[in-house]
C-alpha positions as CSV (number, residue, x, y, z in Angstrom):
1,X,34.1,-81.5,19.6
2,X,33.5,-82.0,23.3
3,X,35.1,-79.8,25.9
4,X,37.1,-82.5,27.7
5,X,40.8,-82.1,27.6
6,X,43.5,-84.5,28.8
7,X,46.8,-82.9,29.8
8,X,49.7,-85.4,29.8
9,X,52.9,-84.5,31.6
10,X,55.7,-85.9,33.7
11,X,58.4,-84.9,36.2
12,X,61.8,-83.8,34.9
13,X,62.4,-81.4,37.7
14,X,59.0,-79.7,38.2
15,X,58.8,-77.5,35.1
16,X,56.6,-79.8,33.0
17,X,54.2,-80.4,35.9
18,X,53.9,-76.7,36.6
19,X,53.1,-76.0,32.9
20,X,50.4,-78.7,33.0
21,X,48.9,-77.1,36.1
22,X,48.9,-73.7,34.4
23,X,47.0,-75.2,31.4
24,X,44.6,-77.0,33.7
25,X,43.7,-73.7,35.4
26,X,43.2,-71.7,32.2
27,X,41.4,-74.5,30.4
28,X,38.8,-74.5,33.2
29,X,38.5,-70.7,32.9
30,X,37.7,-71.2,29.2
31,X,34.8,-73.6,30.0
32,X,36.7,-76.8,29.3
33,X,36.9,-79.9,31.5
34,X,40.7,-80.5,32.0
35,X,42.4,-83.4,33.7
36,X,46.2,-83.7,34.3
37,X,47.9,-87.0,34.2
38,X,51.6,-87.6,35.3
39,X,52.2,-90.3,32.8
40,X,56.0,-90.7,32.8
41,X,57.8,-93.6,34.8
42,X,59.4,-92.3,37.9
43,X,62.9,-93.5,36.9
44,X,63.0,-90.8,34.2
45,X,62.7,-88.0,36.8
46,X,65.4,-89.8,38.9
47,X,67.7,-90.0,35.8
48,X,67.1,-86.3,35.2
49,X,68.0,-85.2,38.7
50,X,71.1,-87.5,38.6
51,X,72.3,-86.0,35.3
52,X,72.0,-82.5,36.8
53,X,73.9,-83.4,40.0
54,X,76.6,-85.1,38.0
55,X,76.9,-82.3,35.5
56,X,76.0,-84.6,32.6
57,X,72.7,-82.9,31.8
58,X,74.0,-80.8,29.0
59,X,76.0,-83.6,27.3
60,X,73.0,-85.9,27.5
61,X,70.8,-83.2,26.0
62,X,73.2,-82.7,23.1
63,X,73.6,-86.4,22.6
64,X,69.9,-87.1,22.3
65,X,69.3,-84.0,20.3
66,X,69.8,-86.1,17.2
67,X,66.9,-87.2,15.0
68,X,67.9,-90.9,15.2
69,X,68.5,-91.0,18.9
70,X,65.5,-88.8,19.7
71,X,63.3,-91.2,17.6
72,X,64.7,-94.2,19.5
73,X,64.1,-92.3,22.8
74,X,60.5,-91.6,21.9
75,X,59.6,-95.0,20.5
76,X,60.9,-96.6,23.7
77,X,58.2,-94.8,25.7
78,X,55.5,-94.0,23.2
79,X,54.9,-97.6,22.3
80,X,53.4,-98.2,25.8
81,X,51.7,-94.8,26.1
82,X,48.2,-96.0,25.5
83,X,48.7,-98.9,27.8
84,X,49.7,-96.5,30.6
85,X,46.8,-94.3,29.7
86,X,44.3,-97.2,29.9
87,X,45.6,-98.0,33.4
88,X,45.5,-94.4,34.7
89,X,42.5,-93.2,32.8
90,X,40.4,-96.0,31.3
91,X,38.1,-93.5,29.6
92,X,41.0,-91.6,27.9
93,X,39.4,-92.1,24.4
94,X,36.4,-90.0,25.5
95,X,38.7,-86.9,25.4
96,X,38.6,-85.2,22.1
97,X,41.6,-83.1,22.9
98,X,45.0,-84.2,24.3
99,X,47.9,-81.9,25.2
100,X,51.4,-83.0,26.1
101,X,53.7,-80.7,28.1
102,X,56.7,-83.1,27.7
103,X,58.7,-83.7,24.5
104,X,58.7,-87.5,24.8
105,X,55.0,-87.8,25.2
106,X,53.3,-87.7,21.7
107,X,49.6,-88.3,22.0
108,X,47.9,-89.6,18.8
109,X,44.6,-91.0,20.2
110,X,42.5,-87.8,20.3
111,X,40.8,-85.9,17.5
112,X,43.1,-83.0,18.2
113,X,46.6,-83.7,19.6
114,X,48.8,-80.9,20.9
115,X,52.4,-80.6,22.1
116,X,53.6,-77.5,24.0
117,X,57.0,-76.2,23.1
118,X,58.0,-74.4,26.3
119,X,61.7,-73.7,26.0
120,X,63.6,-71.4,23.6
121,X,66.1,-74.3,22.8
122,X,63.9,-77.0,21.1
123,X,64.9,-80.6,21.4
124,X,64.6,-82.8,18.3
125,X,62.3,-85.3,20.1
126,X,59.5,-82.8,19.5
127,X,59.6,-83.5,15.8
128,X,59.6,-87.3,15.8
129,X,56.5,-89.4,14.9
130,X,53.7,-89.3,15.7
131,X,53.4,-85.6,14.9
132,X,50.6,-83.7,16.7
133,X,47.9,-81.6,15.1
134,X,49.4,-78.5,16.6
135,X,52.7,-77.4,18.3
136,X,52.0,-74.5,20.7
137,X,55.1,-72.4,21.2
138,X,55.9,-70.2,24.2
139,X,59.0,-68.4,22.8
140,X,60.0,-69.6,19.3
141,X,58.9,-68.1,16.0
142,X,58.7,-71.0,13.5
143,X,56.3,-71.9,10.6
144,X,55.6,-75.2,12.3
145,X,54.4,-73.6,15.5
146,X,51.4,-71.6,16.8
147,X,53.3,-68.9,18.7
148,X,51.0,-68.1,21.7
149,X,53.5,-67.0,24.3
150,X,54.0,-68.2,27.9
151,X,51.3,-68.6,30.5
152,X,51.6,-69.2,34.2
153,X,49.3,-70.3,37.1
154,X,46.3,-68.1,37.7
155,X,47.5,-66.4,41.0
156,X,50.3,-64.6,39.2
157,X,47.8,-62.5,37.3
158,X,46.6,-60.9,40.5
159,X,48.5,-57.6,40.6
160,X,47.7,-56.8,44.2
161,X,47.4,-53.2,43.3
162,X,45.7,-52.3,46.6
163,X,48.9,-53.1,48.5
164,X,52.3,-51.3,48.6
165,X,55.6,-53.2,48.3
166,X,56.3,-52.4,52.0
167,X,53.0,-53.9,53.1
168,X,53.7,-57.0,51.0
169,X,57.1,-57.4,52.6
170,X,55.5,-57.3,56.1
171,X,52.9,-59.8,55.0
172,X,55.7,-62.3,54.1
173,X,57.7,-61.6,57.2
174,X,60.4,-59.6,55.4
175,X,62.1,-56.4,56.5
176,X,60.1,-53.5,54.8
177,X,63.0,-51.1,55.0
178,X,65.5,-53.3,53.2
179,X,66.2,-54.0,49.6
180,X,64.8,-57.6,49.1
181,X,66.7,-59.9,46.8
182,X,64.7,-63.0,46.1
183,X,66.9,-66.1,45.4
184,X,65.2,-68.4,42.9
185,X,66.2,-71.9,41.9
186,X,63.5,-74.1,43.3
187,X,63.6,-77.5,44.9
188,X,66.8,-79.4,44.2
189,X,68.5,-76.6,42.3
190,X,68.5,-74.2,45.3
191,X,71.7,-76.0,46.3
192,X,73.5,-74.2,43.5
193,X,73.3,-71.0,45.5
194,X,75.3,-72.5,48.4
195,X,78.7,-71.5,46.9
196,X,77.6,-67.8,47.0
197,X,76.3,-67.5,50.5
198,X,79.5,-66.4,52.3
199,X,80.3,-64.0,49.4
200,X,76.8,-62.4,49.5
201,X,76.9,-62.1,53.2
202,X,80.3,-60.4,53.1
203,X,79.6,-58.1,50.1
204,X,76.3,-56.6,51.0
205,X,75.5,-54.3,53.9
206,X,73.1,-56.3,56.2
207,X,71.4,-53.1,57.3
208,X,70.4,-52.3,53.7
209,X,69.9,-55.7,52.0
210,X,68.0,-58.9,52.8
211,X,68.4,-62.1,50.8
212,X,65.3,-64.4,50.7
213,X,65.9,-67.9,49.6
214,X,62.9,-69.8,48.1
215,X,63.8,-73.4,49.1
216,X,60.6,-75.1,47.9
217,X,60.4,-78.6,49.2
218,X,64.1,-78.8,49.9
219,X,63.7,-79.0,53.6
220,X,67.2,-80.2,54.2
221,X,68.8,-77.1,52.6
222,X,66.4,-74.8,54.5
223,X,67.1,-76.5,57.8
224,X,70.9,-76.6,57.4
225,X,71.3,-73.1,56.1
226,X,69.1,-71.6,58.8
227,X,71.2,-73.3,61.5
228,X,74.5,-72.1,59.9
229,X,73.5,-68.6,59.0
230,X,71.6,-67.5,62.1
231,X,72.8,-63.9,62.5
232,X,73.1,-62.7,59.0
233,X,70.8,-60.9,56.5
234,X,69.4,-64.2,55.0
235,X,65.9,-65.5,55.2
236,X,65.0,-69.1,54.1
237,X,61.4,-69.8,53.1
238,X,60.0,-73.3,52.5
239,X,57.3,-74.4,50.1
240,X,55.0,-71.6,49.1
241,X,51.6,-72.0,47.3
242,X,51.1,-69.9,44.2
243,X,49.3,-67.1,46.0
244,X,52.2,-66.8,48.5
245,X,54.8,-66.9,45.6
246,X,52.9,-64.1,43.8
247,X,53.1,-62.1,47.0
248,X,56.8,-62.7,47.7
249,X,57.8,-62.0,44.1
250,X,55.8,-58.7,44.1
251,X,57.4,-57.8,47.5
252,X,60.9,-58.3,46.1
253,X,63.1,-55.6,44.6
254,X,65.0,-58.0,42.3
255,X,65.4,-61.7,41.7
256,X,68.7,-63.7,41.7
257,X,68.3,-66.8,39.7
258,X,70.4,-70.0,39.7
259,X,68.3,-72.1,37.3
260,X,66.0,-70.6,34.7
261,X,62.9,-71.9,32.9
262,X,59.6,-70.7,31.5
263,X,58.1,-70.6,35.0
264,X,60.8,-68.4,36.5
265,X,60.9,-66.0,33.6
266,X,57.1,-65.7,33.2
267,X,56.2,-65.5,36.9
268,X,58.9,-62.9,37.7
269,X,57.9,-61.0,34.5
270,X,54.2,-60.9,35.6
271,X,55.3,-59.7,39.0
272,X,57.6,-57.0,37.5
273,X,60.6,-58.4,39.4
274,X,63.9,-57.7,37.5
275,X,66.0,-60.8,37.2
276,X,69.7,-61.3,37.6
277,X,70.7,-64.7,36.2
278,X,73.7,-66.1,37.9
279,X,73.7,-69.6,36.3
280,X,71.6,-71.9,34.2
281,X,71.5,-75.7,33.7
282,X,72.5,-75.2,30.1
283,X,70.8,-77.3,27.4
284,X,67.2,-76.3,27.1
285,X,67.8,-73.3,29.5
286,X,70.4,-71.6,27.2
287,X,68.0,-69.2,25.5
288,X,66.5,-67.7,28.7
289,X,69.3,-65.2,29.4
290,X,68.8,-63.8,25.9
291,X,65.1,-63.5,26.4
292,X,65.6,-61.6,29.7
293,X,68.2,-59.3,28.3
294,X,66.5,-58.7,24.9
295,X,63.4,-57.5,26.8
296,X,65.4,-55.3,29.1
297,X,64.2,-56.9,32.3
298,X,67.4,-58.3,33.7
299,X,71.0,-59.1,33.3
300,X,73.0,-62.3,32.8
301,X,76.0,-62.3,35.2
302,X,79.2,-63.9,33.8
303,X,82.6,-64.9,35.2
304,X,83.7,-66.4,38.5
305,X,81.9,-66.2,41.9
306,X,83.4,-62.8,42.8
307,X,83.0,-61.4,39.3
308,X,79.3,-62.2,39.4
309,X,78.8,-60.7,42.8
310,X,80.8,-57.6,41.8
311,X,78.5,-57.1,38.8
312,X,75.5,-57.6,41.1
313,X,76.8,-54.9,43.5
314,X,77.2,-52.6,40.5
315,X,73.7,-53.2,39.1
316,X,71.6,-53.5,42.3
317,X,71.6,-49.8,43.2
318,X,70.5,-49.0,39.7
319,X,67.8,-51.7,39.4
320,X,64.7,-49.4,39.3
321,X,66.3,-47.0,36.8
322,X,67.6,-49.9,34.6
323,X,64.4,-51.9,34.3
324,X,61.3,-50.1,35.5
325,X,60.0,-49.0,32.0
326,X,60.7,-52.3,30.4
327,X,59.2,-54.3,33.2
328,X,55.9,-52.6,32.7
329,X,55.9,-53.3,29.0
330,X,57.0,-56.9,29.6
331,X,54.3,-57.5,32.2
332,X,51.7,-56.1,29.9
333,X,52.7,-58.5,27.2
334,X,52.6,-61.5,29.5
335,X,49.3,-60.4,31.0
336,X,47.8,-60.6,27.5
337,X,48.9,-64.2,26.7
338,X,45.9,-66.1,28.3
339,X,43.5,-64.3,25.9
340,X,45.7,-65.4,22.9
341,X,45.5,-69.0,24.2
342,X,41.7,-68.7,24.7
343,X,41.2,-67.4,21.2
344,X,43.2,-70.3,19.8
345,X,41.2,-72.9,21.7
346,X,37.9,-71.3,20.8
347,X,38.7,-71.1,17.1
348,X,40.8,-74.1,16.4
349,X,39.9,-76.7,19.1
350,X,36.4,-76.2,20.3
351,X,35.0,-75.3,16.9
352,X,36.9,-78.0,15.0
353,X,34.5,-79.7,12.5
354,X,34.6,-83.2,13.9
């Protein structure tokens, strides 16, 4: 086996791309030669965003989560997969290992073909033909999977132990004396927090609390909210690289999440940031609140707007007491996952008898 690895991915939000970049980083650390290709047509990402905005994401997920429809969905794309590969990467057959981080990309051209199963709710498109050599699972125990656990981009494993939380807050331009609530949703989905802004501003003492919104590349939201909420305890940050995200998550006292996913749960866990989940997109995200609560590192807030904020007000003063012990244990588990992945690749990929 050669050490060249082709990582196939595509945009549906940003989650699959982020996972591919994580694998790219770690594969390079393990002495492999990784290359990431965004292989999906752009209209699929547009359709995904449209389904979320029109609240049809969950019904579409359920509709296509059928073995016949998922087979049709996959065959419509996979029939032209190698044609697209030949255009984007003419030498694709020189890669002995191929990994897909998207359920409708099923590589079959390599000696070892792998599909990552990143979500706790698994869509049936994963199991249509062609089947890979391995399924690598982040969360699910199943006889069909190699359960390796979740991994994140490299910067999130830097614990910044030489810096205090107050110094990290200063570094990111936050108020060191205030309790920092990090609002997480990312890109398009940060809009979901908008219905809560007035309530949060009213409910929490501005002298004690600061709400930091991670707006990503959603410059419109950042610009409009900064203009509207000028004299209140809100701070709006734009796109952050992974080192900056690691710093701001470690500077925070808790996270407030409006859209979950492997990236959010893993990165906050590595940074020991307790997570209050206000909402999810449903469908593939449905299992994340249970993961967070089962490991004792956060709470899922239910009810109407005011109900959720009332629960948040109740929990926030107890955050350290509620979660500190479990956060250390959870972070230790997540810190150990890259070694498990490395062992898998060394034993079952690089040493494969081909």
